Structures are given as C-alpha cells and as structure tokens.
C-alpha positions in Angstrom: -80.5 50.2 35.6 -81.1 52.9 38.3 -81.7 56.6 38.1 -80.9 59.4 40.6 -84.1 58.6 42.5 -83.0 55.0 43.1 -85.6 53.6 40.7 -84.6 50.0 39.9 -85.3 48.7 36.4 -85.3 44.9 35.7 -83.7 44.4 32.4 -85.2 40.9 32.1 -88.8 42.0 32.6 -91.3 41.1 29.9 -92.8 44.0 27.9 -96.1 44.5 26.2 -98.3 47.5 25.1 -98.0 49.6 21.9 -95.8 48.4 19.1 -92.5 50.3 18.8 -90.4 50.1 15.6 -87.0 48.4 16.2 -84.3 51.0 16.2 -80.7 51.8 17.0 -78.8 55.1 17.7 -81.8 56.4 19.8 -81.7 58.1 23.3 -83.3 57.0 26.5 -83.8 58.8 29.8 -85.2 57.5 33.1 -87.6 59.8 35.0 -87.9 60.1 38.7 -91.2 58.2 38.7 -89.8 55.2 36.8 -90.6 55.9 33.2 -88.1 55.4 30.4 -88.6 57.9 27.6 -86.9 57.2 24.2 -86.5 59.6 21.4 -85.5 59.2 17.8 -83.4 56.5 16.5 -82.4 54.8 13.2 -84.4 52.0 11.8 -82.0 51.3 8.9 -80.1 48.0 8.8 -78.2 47.9 12.1 -74.9 46.8 10.5 -75.1 49.5 7.8 -76.0 52.1 10.4 -73.2 51.3 12.8 -70.5 50.9 10.1 -71.7 53.9 8.0 -73.6 56.6 9.9 -74.6 58.2 6.6 -77.2 55.4 6.2 -80.2 56.5 8.2 -84.0 55.9 8.3 -86.5 57.5 10.6 -87.9 55.2 13.4 -91.5 55.4 14.5 -92.7 56.9 16.7 -90.2 59.6 17.6 -91.3 59.5 21.3 -92.2 56.3 23.2 -92.6 55.7 26.9 -91.9 52.5 28.8 -93.7 52.3 32.1 -91.6 50.3 34.6 -94.1 50.6 37.5 -96.2 47.8 36.2 -95.5 44.1 35.5 -95.0 43.3 32.8 -93.5 46.6 31.7 -95.7 48.5 29.2 -94.9 50.5 26.1 -97.1 53.5 25.2 -97.0 56.2 22.5 -98.0 59.6 24.0 -100.0 62.1 22.1 -97.5 64.8 21.5 -98.5 68.2 20.1 -96.9 69.3 16.8 -96.0 72.7 18.4 -92.2 73.1 18.6 -91.8 69.6 17.2 -88.2 68.9 16.4 -86.5 67.1 13.5 -86.3 63.4 13.9 -82.8 62.5 15.0 -80.4 59.6 15.6 -76.9 59.4 17.1 -77.9 62.4 19.3 -77.5 63.1 23.0 -80.2 63.3 25.6 -80.2 64.3 29.3 -83.0 64.9 31.8 -83.1 67.7 34.4 -86.1 68.8 36.5 -88.5 66.9 34.2 -87.1 68.5 31.1 -85.4 66.2 28.5 -82.7 68.1 26.7 -81.8 66.9 23.1 -78.7 68.0 21.3 -76.4 67.1 18.4 -77.2 64.0 16.2 -78.0 63.3 12.6 -81.4 64.3 11.0 -83.4 61.3 9.8 -86.1 61.1 7.1 -89.0 58.9 6.1 -86.8 57.8 3.2 -83.5 56.0 3.5 -80.7 58.5 3.5 -77.1 57.8 2.4 -75.7 61.2 3.2 -76.0 62.8 6.6 -77.3 66.1 7.7 -76.1 67.2 11.1 -78.4 68.8 13.7 -77.3 72.2 15.1 -80.3 72.8 17.3 -81.2 72.0 21.0 -84.7 70.8 21.8 -86.6 70.7 25.1 -89.2 68.1 26.0 -91.5 68.3 29.0 -91.7 64.7 30.3 -94.7 65.4 32.6 -96.9 67.0 29.9 -95.4 65.2 26.9 -94.9 68.5 25.1 -92.0 70.1 23.2 -91.3 73.5 24.6 -89.2 76.5 23.4 -87.8 77.5 26.7 -87.6 76.4 30.4 -86.6 77.8 33.7 -84.2 75.3 35.2 -83.7 75.8 38.9 -81.2 74.1 41.2 -81.3 73.3 44.9 -77.6 73.5 45.0 -76.5 76.8 46.8 -75.1 79.4 44.4 -71.4 79.6 44.9 -71.5 83.4 44.2 -72.5 84.2 47.8 -69.7 82.1 49.2 -67.3 83.9 46.9 -68.7 87.2 47.9 -68.4 86.4 51.6 -64.8 85.2 51.0 -64.1 88.4 49.1 -65.5 90.5 51.9 -63.5 88.7 54.5 -60.3 89.1 52.4 -61.1 92.8 52.1 -61.6 93.1 55.8 -58.3 91.3 56.5 -56.5 93.6 54.1 -58.0 96.7 55.8 -56.9 95.4 59.2 -53.4 94.6 57.9 -53.0 98.0 56.4 -54.2 99.7 59.6 -51.8 97.6 61.7 -48.9 98.3 59.3 -49.5 102.1 59.3 -49.8 102.1 63.1 -46.6 100.1 63.4 -44.8 102.6 61.1 -46.0 105.5 63.2 -44.8 103.9 66.4 -41.4 103.1 64.9 -40.9 106.7 63.6 -42.0 108.0 67.0 -39.4 105.8 68.8 -36.7 107.0 66.4 -37.5 110.6 67.0 -37.7 110.1 70.7 -34.4 108.3 70.7 -32.7 110.9 68.6 -34.0 113.7 70.9 -32.8 111.9 74.0 -29.4 111.4 72.3 -29.1 115.2 71.5 -30.2 116.0 75.1 -27.4 113.8 76.6 -24.9 115.2 74.3 -25.9 118.8 75.2 -25.6 118.0 78.9 -21.9 117.1 78.4 -21.0 120.4 76.8 -22.7 122.9 79.3 -20.6 124.8 82.0 -22.4 126.2 85.0 -21.0 129.6 86.2 -21.1 129.8 90.0 -22.2 133.0 91.8 -24.3 134.3 88.9 -27.8 133.9 87.6 -26.7 133.7 84.1 -28.0 130.9 82.0 -25.7 128.0 81.2 -23.7 128.5 78.1 -23.2 125.8 75.5 -19.5 125.4 74.7 -17.5 123.1 72.4 -16.9 119.6 73.8 -13.4 119.9 75.2 -11.9 119.9 78.8 -11.5 123.1 80.8 -8.9 123.8 83.4 -9.2 126.5 86.1 
C-alpha cells in the first residue's frame, strides 16, 4: 500500500497498541506522514452485513489511527472533541485532501443492532493533524487555475479577430478603390476616342458621338 507521498505500508507487519473493535464497511485513508486513519464501520456479523446492509451495529471507536512509522505498527485511539462530531457510519466514502478527511454518504449506525437502514445525507470534515471535526475548511490547490489560461486564450482570440476584421476592411477599401480607378480609366479612354480637335482655333475639344467622320 502506498499513498501520494510514496509512503510504503507493509501489509504483513505485526500490530500492537490500543484494542480496536473488529469491523467491516469502514473507511481508511493514508496521510502523507504514514498514518492510516479509519473511521466508522459495522461490527455486526460480517456475513449478515455484506448480504444484507440493513443489519448494522456501531463499531468502537469511531476514529482510530495506525502508526506505520514504527515497528511493529501501533494502533491508537485519539482524543477527539465532541464538537461537530458526526453520526457513526458504515458503507460510506472517505477521501483525504490537504490534511482534511472528507466523509460522505453511508448508512447511520447505532449502539443497538439495526435491521433497517438510515442513509446519511451529510458531509463531514476531519482535521487529521489536530484530530478534530470541523465545520468548514479552505482547500487550496497548487495546480494553476485554468481560468487565467482561458482568459489569455480569449484575449488572443479577440486580438486575432480584431486583426482579421481590420485586414478585411482594408482589403475591401483597396478593392473598391481599384474598381473605381479602373472604371475612371475606362471612361477616360472611351472619351478620348470620341473627341475631334478643330484645327486653327482655340476652341475646346467637342465630345461627339462615336462614329467616323469624313472631310
């Protein structure tokens, strides 16, 4: 067994320390410093609990810690404050993030054997450093927030669009200018063909219809 901090756990290591009630359907998380923290569980008959999840019985203690930094490994029962203490659970989910164990889902257990199940609808947070249940936590991440990348990408896309529009408008202006210049040149050439110069006079040239004159 190995966690994200590459802490190796020998599954064949002998264990001593405090007595922990046998259980099933509990959760276990591995901290960065090599502690395994278990929460909850069902101490009812294993076969009955697995076949029929309606049969549940609370396992003591709710929280137990296995220290894997010593040999043999050692169980201990931390002194946990009753503040924000959750319901005892089994068949729940647990994950650890930034020294906060997050508990969700599961079936509520009782000190008496239960044959009908009550589902848990709450989420609980446990500080694994201070062994305390907390009501809220600020979970920070070292992973860069993708929003800035998206913002940069959006800005670049906007710049590209602006450049594209500018180039497009300039191109249209140039095309229209060429069309107007070409049309003007065409009219000028056509006009030159239909002008007769009158010799011996200072009169301006006269535009005449485009046909052949004979003198």
